[in-house]
Z-matrix of the N, CA and C atoms (Angstrom, degrees):
N
C 1 1.404
C 2 1.529 1 109.24
N 3 1.268 2 113.94 1 140.60
C 4 1.444 3 120.08 2 -177.30
C 5 1.509 4 109.38 3 -88.54
N 6 1.288 5 114.09 4 132.17
C 7 1.447 6 118.69 5 -179.67
C 8 1.517 7 110.55 6 -95.45
N 9 1.272 8 114.64 7 132.38
C 10 1.446 9 119.48 8 -177.99
C 11 1.510 10 110.06 9 -95.75
N 12 1.298 11 117.33 10 132.03
C 13 1.453 12 121.18 11 178.57
C 14 1.512 13 108.98 12 -83.17
N 15 1.260 14 114.28 13 137.29
C 16 1.460 15 118.85 14 178.95
C 17 1.514 16 109.92 15 -93.77
N 18 1.296 17 113.28 16 148.13
C 19 1.469 18 119.18 17 175.87
C 20 1.513 19 114.22 18 77.48
N 21 1.294 20 116.39 19 25.80
C 22 1.474 21 119.56 20 -179.15
C 23 1.502 22 112.45 21 -59.61
N 24 1.295 23 116.76 22 -46.74
C 25 1.479 24 120.25 23 -179.33
C 26 1.516 25 109.98 24 -69.95
N 27 1.318 26 116.09 25 -42.30
C 28 1.467 27 120.17 26 -178.42
C 29 1.540 28 109.01 27 -63.96
N 30 1.301 29 116.06 28 -43.52
C 31 1.466 30 120.49 29 178.98
C 32 1.525 31 110.85 30 -62.38
N 33 1.311 32 117.76 31 -42.51
C 34 1.465 33 121.68 32 178.76
C 35 1.512 34 111.15 33 -63.58
N 36 1.298 35 116.75 34 -44.22
C 37 1.469 36 120.82 35 178.33
C 38 1.517 37 110.18 36 -62.38
N 39 1.321 38 117.42 37 -41.06
C 40 1.476 39 121.55 38 178.66
C 41 1.512 40 111.24 39 -63.06
N 42 1.336 41 117.06 40 -44.82
C 43 1.465 42 119.91 41 178.33
C 44 1.524 43 111.07 42 -62.72
N 45 1.313 44 115.55 43 -42.68
C 46 1.468 45 119.69 44 179.09
C 47 1.520 46 110.76 45 -60.73
N 48 1.307 47 117.49 46 -40.27
C 49 1.485 48 120.84 47 179.19
C 50 1.513 49 110.52 48 -65.36
N 51 1.330 50 117.64 49 -40.02
C 52 1.487 51 120.00 50 178.92
C 53 1.535 52 110.57 51 -66.18
N 54 1.325 53 115.99 52 -44.60
C 55 1.460 54 119.60 53 179.13
C 56 1.508 55 110.94 54 -62.57
N 57 1.328 56 116.74 55 -45.04
C 58 1.466 57 120.05 56 -179.97
C 59 1.524 58 111.47 57 -64.71
N 60 1.320 59 117.16 58 -40.17
C 61 1.468 60 120.36 59 178.64
C 62 1.527 61 111.25 60 -64.63
N 63 1.333 62 116.99 61 -41.35
C 64 1.450 63 120.63 62 178.45
C 65 1.527 64 110.60 63 -64.89
N 66 1.314 65 115.50 64 -44.57
C 67 1.476 66 119.49 65 179.71
C 68 1.524 67 110.16 66 -62.28
N 69 1.303 68 116.40 67 -40.19
C 70 1.473 69 119.68 68 179.70
C 71 1.526 70 111.29 69 -64.70
N 72 1.319 71 116.89 70 -42.72
C 73 1.463 72 120.95 71 179.16
C 74 1.515 73 111.66 72 -64.80
N 75 1.327 74 117.11 73 -41.61
C 76 1.462 75 120.87 74 178.83
C 77 1.531 76 109.67 75 -65.82
N 78 1.318 77 117.64 76 -44.96
C 79 1.454 78 120.76 77 179.80
C 80 1.535 79 111.02 78 -62.24
N 81 1.320 80 117.31 79 -38.94
C 82 1.470 81 120.23 80 178.01
C 83 1.524 82 111.10 81 -64.67
N 84 1.315 83 117.27 82 -40.32
C 85 1.462 84 120.61 83 178.19
C 86 1.516 85 111.93 84 -65.93
N 87 1.330 86 116.56 85 -42.99
C 88 1.469 87 120.63 86 178.39
C 89 1.517 88 110.12 87 -63.31
N 90 1.322 89 116.45 88 -43.16
C 91 1.467 90 121.17 89 179.59
C 92 1.528 91 110.90 90 -61.80
N 93 1.312 92 116.86 91 -43.66
C 94 1.470 93 120.20 92 -179.71
C 95 1.535 94 110.35 93 -65.49
N 96 1.321 95 117.80 94 -40.18
C 97 1.447 96 121.31 95 178.66
C 98 1.532 97 111.54 96 -65.35
N 99 1.328 98 116.87 97 -41.85
C 100 1.463 99 119.71 98 177.69
C 101 1.504 100 112.10 99 -66.07
N 102 1.313 101 117.02 100 -39.53
C 103 1.469 102 120.91 101 178.60
C 104 1.537 103 109.52 102 -63.54
N 105 1.314 104 117.25 103 -41.96
C 106 1.460 105 120.59 104 179.74
C 107 1.525 106 110.31 105 -63.57
N 108 1.335 107 117.51 106 -45.20
C 109 1.465 108 120.65 107 178.68
C 110 1.521 109 110.87 108 -62.19
N 111 1.329 110 117.22 109 -41.92
C 112 1.449 111 121.29 110 179.71
C 113 1.525 112 111.00 111 -62.00
N 114 1.344 113 116.41 112 -45.14
C 115 1.457 114 119.79 113 179.55
C 116 1.515 115 111.82 114 -64.43
N 117 1.352 116 117.61 115 -39.98
C 118 1.447 117 120.05 116 177.03
C 119 1.527 118 111.11 117 -62.94
N 120 1.301 119 116.80 118 -40.43
C 121 1.473 120 121.29 119 177.63
C 122 1.516 121 111.57 120 -63.62
N 123 1.310 122 116.97 121 -40.65
C 124 1.456 123 121.20 122 178.22
C 125 1.541 124 110.23 123 -63.80
N 126 1.316 125 116.60 124 -42.39
C 127 1.456 126 120.45 125 179.62
C 128 1.511 127 110.41 126 -64.55
N 129 1.320 128 118.71 127 -41.61
C 130 1.450 129 121.76 128 179.20
C 131 1.524 130 111.23 129 -65.19
N 132 1.318 131 116.78 130 -40.83
C 133 1.450 132 120.72 131 179.07
C 134 1.522 133 110.84 132 -66.19
N 135 1.313 134 117.06 133 -39.87
C 136 1.465 135 120.50 134 178.42
C 137 1.532 136 110.97 135 -65.73
N 138 1.341 137 116.18 136 -39.99
C 139 1.468 138 119.47 137 178.26
C 140 1.500 139 111.62 138 -65.35
N 141 1.338 140 116.79 139 -40.42
C 142 1.463 141 120.71 140 179.18
C 143 1.530 142 110.68 141 -65.48
N 144 1.328 143 116.15 142 -40.86
C 145 1.451 144 120.63 143 178.71
C 146 1.522 145 111.39 144 -65.09
N 147 1.325 146 116.54 145 -42.61
C 148 1.468 147 120.77 146 178.40
C 149 1.520 148 110.51 147 -63.85
N 150 1.320 149 117.62 148 -40.44
C 151 1.460 150 121.45 149 179.25
C 152 1.520 151 110.71 150 -64.11
N 153 1.340 152 116.75 151 -42.41
C 154 1.456 153 120.37 152 178.97
C 155 1.535 154 110.08 153 -64.77
N 156 1.321 155 115.90 154 -40.46
C 157 1.473 156 120.06 155 178.76
C 158 1.525 157 109.80 156 -63.68
N 159 1.330 158 117.23 157 -46.31
C 160 1.468 159 121.25 158 -179.71
C 161 1.539 160 110.28 159 -61.27
N 162 1.333 161 116.94 160 -41.92
C 163 1.457 162 120.20 161 178.97
C 164 1.510 163 110.69 162 -64.08
N 165 1.322 164 117.44 163 -44.18
C 166 1.471 165 120.71 164 178.31
C 167 1.508 166 112.44 165 -63.38
N 168 1.324 167 116.31 166 -37.70
C 169 1.464 168 121.15 167 178.12
C 170 1.534 169 110.78 168 -65.32
N 171 1.335 170 115.85 169 -42.94
C 172 1.471 171 119.57 170 179.43
C 173 1.527 172 109.85 171 -65.90
N 174 1.325 173 117.60 172 -39.73
C 175 1.470 174 121.00 173 178.98
C 176 1.532 175 111.19 174 -64.35
N 177 1.321 176 116.91 175 -43.06
C 178 1.462 177 118.89 176 -178.89
C 179 1.529 178 111.69 177 -69.63
N 180 1.348 179 116.84 178 -34.86
C 181 1.455 180 119.17 179 176.63
C 182 1.516 181 110.94 180 -67.02
N 183 1.332 182 117.26 181 -40.46
C 184 1.464 183 120.84 182 178.22
C 185 1.537 184 110.31 183 -64.41
N 186 1.322 185 117.62 184 -41.07
C 187 1.450 186 120.53 185 179.05
C 188 1.526 187 111.58 186 -67.31
N 189 1.327 188 116.68 187 -38.85
C 190 1.454 189 120.36 188 177.67
C 191 1.521 190 111.34 189 -65.91
N 192 1.341 191 116.76 190 -39.28
C 193 1.457 192 120.59 191 177.84
C 194 1.512 193 110.81 192 -66.38
N 195 1.317 194 117.04 193 -39.84
C 196 1.473 195 120.84 194 178.27
C 197 1.522 196 109.98 195 -66.75
N 198 1.325 197 117.54 196 -39.44
C 199 1.461 198 120.47 197 179.19
C 200 1.528 199 111.29 198 -68.03
N 201 1.328 200 116.67 199 -35.56
C 202 1.464 201 120.07 200 179.61
C 203 1.530 202 110.96 201 -73.92
N 204 1.331 203 117.64 202 -33.07
C 205 1.456 204 121.24 203 -177.49
C 206 1.528 205 111.41 204 -76.69
N 207 1.314 206 118.83 205 -30.46
C 208 1.458 207 121.74 206 -177.69
C 209 1.517 208 109.37 207 -78.36
N 210 1.319 209 117.76 208 129.14
C 211 1.474 210 120.09 209 177.65
C 212 1.532 211 109.03 210 -69.40
N 213 1.312 212 116.54 211 144.88
C 214 1.476 213 118.27 212 179.04
C 215 1.518 214 110.50 213 -66.26
N 216 1.297 215 116.19 214 138.75
C 217 1.469 216 121.65 215 179.78
C 218 1.520 217 109.04 216 -74.66
N 219 1.303 218 116.83 217 144.08
C 220 1.464 219 119.23 218 178.36
C 221 1.528 220 110.31 219 -66.96
N 222 1.307 221 115.24 220 145.95
C 223 1.456 222 120.29 221 -179.52
C 224 1.519 223 107.39 222 -76.19
N 225 1.334 224 116.74 223 120.55
C 226 1.442 225 120.84 224 -175.67
C 227 1.517 226 111.49 225 -102.71
N 228 1.314 227 116.70 226 -54.56
C 229 1.457 228 119.38 227 -175.50
C 230 1.527 229 108.86 228 -145.38
N 231 1.326 230 115.77 229 168.41
C 232 1.458 231 121.28 230 -177.43
C 233 1.534 232 112.72 231 -61.64
N 234 1.340 233 120.31 232 -44.95
C 235 1.466 234 118.82 233 179.26
C 236 1.531 235 112.10 234 -60.32
N 237 1.340 236 117.11 235 -38.46
C 238 1.456 237 120.47 236 178.53
C 239 1.529 238 109.98 237 -65.68
N 240 1.317 239 116.54 238 -38.21
C 241 1.462 240 121.54 239 178.47
C 242 1.529 241 109.80 240 -63.34
N 243 1.301 242 116.53 241 -42.43
C 244 1.468 243 119.81 242 179.38
C 245 1.539 244 110.57 243 -64.61
N 246 1.323 245 116.80 244 -39.67
C 247 1.461 246 120.63 245 179.12
C 248 1.515 247 110.55 246 -64.05
N 249 1.340 248 116.13 247 -42.12
C 250 1.458 249 120.13 248 -180.00
C 251 1.539 250 110.60 249 -66.43
N 252 1.320 251 117.04 250 -41.34
C 253 1.456 252 119.90 251 178.19
C 254 1.532 253 110.94 252 -65.06
N 255 1.301 254 116.52 253 -38.40
C 256 1.468 255 120.67 254 177.13
C 257 1.521 256 110.44 255 -63.09
N 258 1.338 257 114.08 256 -44.06
C 259 1.471 258 118.61 257 179.12
C 260 1.541 259 111.32 258 -62.74
N 261 1.329 260 115.52 259 -42.09
C 262 1.471 261 118.93 260 177.33
C 263 1.526 262 111.19 261 -61.09
N 264 1.335 263 115.81 262 -41.55
C 265 1.454 264 120.20 263 178.83
C 266 1.533 265 111.38 264 -61.94
N 267 1.325 266 116.80 265 -40.33
C 268 1.470 267 120.84 266 179.21
C 269 1.529 268 109.97 267 -66.12
N 270 1.318 269 117.14 268 -42.99
C 271 1.469 270 119.94 269 179.17
C 272 1.534 271 110.25 270 -63.30
N 273 1.314 272 116.22 271 -38.59
C 274 1.474 273 120.62 272 178.05
C 275 1.526 274 110.29 273 -65.64
N 276 1.339 275 117.89 274 -44.76
C 277 1.463 276 122.15 275 179.89
C 278 1.537 277 110.84 276 -63.54
N 279 1.325 278 117.95 277 -34.04
C 280 1.465 279 121.89 278 -179.74
C 281 1.533 280 111.74 279 -76.98
N 282 1.322 281 116.14 280 -13.18
C 283 1.447 282 119.49 281 178.51
C 284 1.519 283 113.32 282 91.81
N 285 1.350 284 116.91 283 6.13
C 286 1.461 285 120.75 284 178.86
C 287 1.530 286 110.20 285 -70.81
N 288 1.341 287 115.35 286 -39.96
C 289 1.467 288 120.70 287 179.21
C 290 1.522 289 109.47 288 -106.30
N 291 1.325 290 115.06 289 138.56
C 292 1.469 291 118.78 290 173.81
C 293 1.510 292 109.20 291 -78.11
N 294 1.322 293 116.56 292 172.66
C 295 1.462 294 120.51 293 178.47
C 296 1.542 295 110.81 294 -59.23
N 297 1.309 296 116.12 295 -41.93
C 298 1.472 297 120.71 296 -178.40
C 299 1.532 298 110.30 297 -66.75
N 300 1.325 299 117.22 298 -44.51
C 301 1.462 300 120.57 299 179.41
C 302 1.520 301 110.81 300 -63.42
N 303 1.323 302 115.72 301 -41.01
C 304 1.468 303 120.69 302 178.84
C 305 1.524 304 110.58 303 -61.27
N 306 1.335 305 116.12 304 -46.33
C 307 1.461 306 120.94 305 -178.76
C 308 1.532 307 110.59 306 -64.05
N 309 1.339 308 117.46 307 -40.05
C 310 1.466 309 119.98 308 -179.27
C 311 1.523 310 111.09 309 -67.59
N 312 1.329 311 117.71 310 -42.52
C 313 1.467 312 121.01 311 179.24
C 314 1.523 313 110.91 312 -66.35
N 315 1.319 314 117.13 313 -39.44
C 316 1.458 315 121.19 314 178.49
C 317 1.532 316 109.57 315 -64.95
N 318 1.331 317 117.01 316 -40.96
C 319 1.465 318 119.41 317 178.75
C 320 1.514 319 111.05 318 -64.45
N 321 1.342 320 118.03 319 -37.92
C 322 1.481 321 121.44 320 176.76
C 323 1.507 322 110.58 321 -60.42
N 324 1.335 323 115.76 322 -44.70
C 325 1.459 324 119.30 323 -177.31
C 326 1.514 325 112.41 324 -68.27
N 327 1.310 326 116.28 325 -39.55
C 328 1.462 327 119.86 326 -175.97
C 329 1.523 328 112.48 327 -86.05
N 330 1.323 329 118.36 328 -21.79
C 331 1.447 330 120.52 329 -174.13
C 332 1.460 331 114.19 330 -109.64
């Protein structure tokens, strides 16, 4: 005679609930860990970017101070004038000189 197990459906539903609950808990833990790693990475990237910005700002201020402290060289010849204008253009393109500073230095050289 075949024996029938009782509670087959109830037992299956119970197992399914346990498996689903475990999967949900594991997924929540993984999600929290990934979010934490992502946030830490974002903070590190922001700190590195701020450090690079601060370093660039300090470098440009030092270059501007050095340019302001050095007296302008007298204009000797046309090739020297072209070299100085080229150098001014490069400093302006690099962001060391503002538009106003560039225009004033160019006017000094040409005038």
